[in-house]
N, C-alpha and C positions, 0 to 999 in steps of 0.2 A: 642279529646282524642284518644290515641292509644290503650287503654284498652277496654275490653268489660264490659258490665254491669253485676251485680251479687248481690246476697243477702245472708243473713244468718250470724249467729254468732257462735253458737256451731257446726252447720252443714252447712257450707257455700256451695254455688253452685260451680260448677266445676271451672269456670274461676276465681272466687274470691279466691278459695282455692289455686290455683297456684300462683296468684299474692301475696297473703299474705305470703306464704312460701318464695317466692323470695325476697320480701321486707325485710324479716328478715335475708336473707343471705343463705337460704337453697335451694339446687338444686337437691336433690334426696329424694324420699319418698317411703315408703312401705305400702301397704294396707295389714294388717296382718290377714285378715279373709274373705275368699271368698267361699261361697257355690259353688261347681263345676257346679251345674245346672244353676246357675245365673252368670256364668263367662262371657257370652256374654254381658250382661248388665254392668257388672263390667268393662270390657274393653272399652265399649262405653263411660263410665264416665271417665276412665283414658285417653282415646283418646282426650277427651274434656277438659282435665286439662293441661293448658300451663305451661311453665317455668321450669318444673322439670322432671327428669327421674323417672320412676315408676317401682315397682315390686309388685306382689300380691301372697298371700299364700293360696292355696286351703285347705279347711277344710276336713281332711281325717281320723280323729280319730274315728268317729262314722259312717263312710261310711260302708254300709252293706257288700260290698265285702271284705273290710279289716277285719271286724269282723268274717266273714265266714272263710277266709284264716287263721286267727290266731287260730280260733277254731279247724281247721284241722292240725295246725302246718305247713302249707304250706307257709313258709316264702319267698322262691324264687318266687312262683306264686304271692304272695302279692306284692313283689318288682316289678315284671313285670307290674302288674296292676297299682300300684302307679306311676310308670314311665310313663305309657300310659296316666294316668290322668293328670300328670304335663305337659306333652307334649300337650295334647288335650286342656287343659284350659289355656295354656301359663302361667303356674304358676312358682313360684320360690322356694318355701320351703314347707315342711310338717307342717301344723298347726294342733294342737291337742287342743281341748277345752273340759274341764271336761270329760276326756275319759270315755266312757261308760255312763256317766250321761246324756248326750244329748239324746242318744237313749232311755234310761230309761224314760226320760221326756215325750216321746211320749205315755207312758202308765201312766202318772201322777206320776212318781216315780223319784228317784235320786239314786246315789250310795253313800254308807256311808263312804267308805274308799277304799284304793288301792286294797283290796282283796275281795270286794263285787261283785259277779258275775252280769253281765249285763243281764237283762231279755231276754229270748228267744235265747240267744247266748251262755251263760255260760262262757264267757271269763271275765277276771277281768281288771280293769284299769291298774294294774301293767303289765299285759301281753300286753295290747295295747301299753303302753309307751315303754316297752322293745322291742317289735317286730318292731315297727316303727323306733326305734333307730337303730336296725339292718338293716332294709330296707334302711334307710337314708345312712348308711355306705356302704351298698352294691351298691347303686346307685351313690355314690361319689357326692352327692349334696353339693353345696358350703356352705350352712348354716346347722346348726344342726336342730333337731326337735325343734319346737317353741311351748312351752307348757303353756297353761292356766290350772292351777292345779285343781284337784277335791276340792270340798267344798270351793271354792272361796267365800269370803265375809262372812264366818261363823266363829264365835269365836272358837278358838282352832285349826284353820286350819294350823297354822305354822308347826305343827308336820307332817301333810300330805305333806306339801311342802318339808320339809327336807327329808322325806322318798322317795318322788318322785325323788329328786336329787340323793339320795343314791342308788336307784334301778337301775341306769345306770352307776354307778361308774366303773364297770368292763368292760363296753363297750367303754370306752375312748381308743383311739389309740395314743400312744406316748405322753400322757398327754394333748392332744388337747381336746377342748370342745366337749361334746357329747349331751348336752341339754341346751336349753335357756329357762329360766323361765320368762314369760312375765308379765308385770304390777304386780310385786311381792308385792307391797304395799297391795293389796287386798287378798293376800295369806299369810299374816304375822301377823295374829291375835292370841293372847292368850285368855284364859278365857273360862268359861262354858256357857256364855250367854252375851247379850248386857250389862247387869248391871255390869259385872266385866271384860268386854273386855279390853285388854291392848296389848302393843306392844310385838311381837315376833321377832323384827328386830335384836336384839343382837344375839339370837341363830342362826338365818339364816346367819347373817354376819360371825359368828364364823365358821360355816360350809363352807361357800364359801371361806373364807380366807385360809382354810386348804385343799381345794380340787380344782384342776385345771380344772376339766371337766365341770364346770358350768359357764355360763354367764347369765346375767339378765338385765332387764330394770325395772325402778322404778314404772311408772304409777302414778306419783305424782298428788294429788288432790289440787285444789285451791278453796277457799271459793267463790263460784259463782254459777250461774245457768248454767246447761249444759243438754245434752241429753245422756243417757246411751243406749248402743246397743251392744249386744253380742250374740254369738251362745249358751251361757249358759242359756237355758230356765229356769231351776230351780232358778237360781240367780235372773233373771229378775222378776220372780213371787214374790220372797222374797222382792225385791225393791218395787214392786207394793203394797204388803201388808204393808210394813213399811211406805211408803209415801202416799198411797191413790191416787196417780197420775194415769193418763191414762196409759194403758198397751197394747202393741201389742205383740201377740205371733204368731209365724210363724213356720210351719213345712215344711222342704224341703225334698221331697220324697226320701227315701232310703239313705239319705246323712247326714243331720244335721238339725239344727233348729236355731231359732233366737228370740230375743225379743227386744223391745224398751220401755223405760220408761224415761220421762223427770224428772230431779232431781235437787235439790239445796243442795249444801254443806254449812252448817252454822257453823260459828266459835263458836257459843255458844252451839252447840250440843256436848255433851261429846264424842260420837262415832266419829263424823266427825273430831273433834279436835285431837283425838288419831290417826286417819287415816292420817291426815296431818303430824303429827309428825313422824309416821312410815316411810313414804316415804323418808323424809330427813335423818332419822336415817340410813336407808339402804344405801343411797348414801354416807354418811359420815363414816359409820363404816366398809364398805367393802374397804379394803386398796387399791386395784388395780383398777384405773379408767378405765383400758382396759377391765374390766369385769362387770361393772355396768353402765348403760346408762340412760341418761335423756330422759324421755318420760312422757306424761300425759295419755297414752292410749286413745288418742284423739278419740272421745270427752268424754269418760267415766269419766276420772278424772277431765278434764277441756279442753277447746279448746286449740289447739296447739299454738295459739297466746299468751298464758300465759308463754311460755318458758322464755322470758326475766326476768319475775318476779321470776321464780324458779331459774334461774342462779344467780340472786342477793342473794337469800336465801342461795345458796350453797357457795357463795363467801364471805358472811358477817355474822359472828356470831351476830353482833350488830343488824342487821335487823331481824334475827331469834328471838332474844330476844324481839324485839318490837312487832312482831306478836304474840309471846307467851303471852305477857301481855294482849292481847285482846281476847284470846280464853277461852273456858270453864275452870273454876278454877280447877276442879278435874282432867281434862285431863292434864292441865299444871303441876300439882303436880306429875303426873305419867310419864311425858315425859322424855326421855333420853337426849334431846337436850341441857339442861343447863350444862350437864357434858361433852359435846363434844366441844373441842376447834378447831377442824379442819375447815379450810376454803379452798375451792378449789382455785387453781391458774388458770390463763388464759390458761395455757397449759393443765391442767386437764379438763377445760371446752371444749377445742378443741377436746380432746380425747373422753369425754363422749357424745358429740353431733355429732362428725364426724368420727374421726380416729378409735375409738374403735368399733363403730357400723359398719363401712365399713369392718373392719377386721372380726368381728363376722359373717357378712353376706357373707363373701368370695368375696367381690367386690374389687378385687386387683387394679382396676383402679380408685378407689374412696378413699377419706380420707387421701391423702398425696400429696406432691408436687414433688415426684420423677419421674424418667423416666417412661413413659408409662401411667402416671396418666391423667385423664380428666382435662382439663383446667377450672375447676370449683373452684372459689375462692370467699370467703366472706371477705371483709375488713370493719372493724368497726372503728368508730371515737372515739377511746379510747387509750390514751398513757400510757402504764404501767409504764413508768419512772416518770410520773406526777401524775397519779391517783392511789390511794390506794383503791381497790375494797371493802376492809373491812369497810372503813369509807364512801367512796363516792358511796354507793350502788345505789342511785337514778341515778347517772350518768351512772353507769354500765347498769342499766335497760334501760335507754333511748338509750344508744348506741346499745344494742342488739335488740331493737324494730325496728330500721331502719338502715339497713346496709348502710355504706357510698358508697360502691360499691358491687354489686353482679356480678360476672363474670361467664358466662355459656358457655362452649365450646369455650373459648377464646374471647367471646364478652361481652362487658359491657351491662347488661340487666336491672340493677337497679342502680340508682345514688341518693344518699341522701334519700333513702327510697321510691323512686318513680320509677315505671317501665318506662324505656326509650326505650326498644326494646323487644317487645313480641316475644318469640320463642317457639317452640314445643320440648318437650323432647322425650326420647325413652322409650319403655316398655321393661324391662329386664326380660328374662325368661330362663329356663333351658331346653336345648334340650338333653334329656337322650338317649344315643344310646344303644339299647338292642341287644342281640345276635339273638333273634327270634321275632321281632315285629309283624309278621303276625299272630302268634298264639294268641297274645293279642287281636288283632282286631276281629278275628273270635269269640272268646269267649265273648267279650263285645257285639257284635251284638246280639248274642243269649240271653244274660242276659238282654239287654235293652228291648227286647220284653216282658220279664217276669216282670220287676221291674218299668220301667219308662213310663211316659205318653208322652215323646218326642221321636222323631226318632233319631237313632244313628247318622245319617248324620248331624242332626241339632245341635248336642252336641259339635262337634269338632270346635274349633276356628282356622281358617286358619291363617297363618303367615301374609298374606297381609291384614288381618282385623285390624292389629295393626298400629297405626300411629307412625312409627319409631320403627321397631323391632330390638332388640339386643339379640341374642341367645347365651347363654353360653353353650358350648358343654361339656358333660361328658360321659365317657365310663363306663357303668355298668358292674357288675360281673355276670349278668344273661342274 
């Protein structure tokens, strides 16, 4: 065999991860949540993942330096230190998870809304989101801030999601996106509790359809076993209480936190069935496929290997109806899906899985076949002149499970769903050029002695540590 061994379903090992993506026709992936302190280990795993290009997003929303600078109103200093952090960790974008809530969780608390002050810092989630949005613009980063909203997974949180999008409306430049809401399914709940929890997808879709500064991904769930993992410690504790499953809670010094809980989504559960419906409602009710993207928040909603099944749901009302017939009866009665006729076209699937995501990420050499694009192409054994995806949904699913050809960098690497040529991808990161980088380093060295248990020199990831480095250069305004 020309492939390496590996294991795992919801969280496969590194080689298996790369092979499975390539077999389905994917050649670029993003790790959307990296504690800066653990960036070295993250890059070791990315280095060990073949077949795909990679990027990773450092968690910066509850980083102590960020909170201190926002508290003082020192946005330029905050921008300089965020730039240093992205350079040092070889990151790509600013990730914000439950802004303020992750820091509060270190004291057994959470934040209640966008205007609830963070313990010991006195700044609010609204100030964190707005400040980092300004920082993002100042640094000219290719992607917007990537936001996991407050109160994720709690009934009634759809209002917080809309208010989070609204709070950066005025920071959009020339109508371009200023915020990306990630795995929005989990942030689109109505209701006062689990007993009356229902979909807020329609309200969120109406807002997105009338405002150009927002992009989002769905985070679709699938009825299956999986493993949930997130920096949102309060949410993981809630999952532990709901499920009674094993729970891991982890604090990353001065930076962020994380939690892990194994979980099963059940079609006969009222809450789970409503969640399943919400994800599809978001994808189908938001008019522009360039602004809503197919994801499962792997592995939180489901393993990424379930993409073909989700694609068939988006392309076929008939198969959506078949699934609805088997879910919780009360959830079925409250679902908006029976009233939605829309079915994605193959073009819209290409946008939602490739072109739209590449555009949102600012990867100008990805997601198209024009001059200057990477020669990364997926070819599927499905003839749109012969196959009606609405009726032949099983054929659609089979086609997207195994690419007829995956071409990476101009080379055929997968044929008929089997890896025929193992290759190594690149790690894409942003090299932010500052006016005065020396000042950043001097300050960071002093603060490391105060806050961290590792040495400053051990924190920085050198470029030659990456297997195939691709730096995108930007010129900052500070």
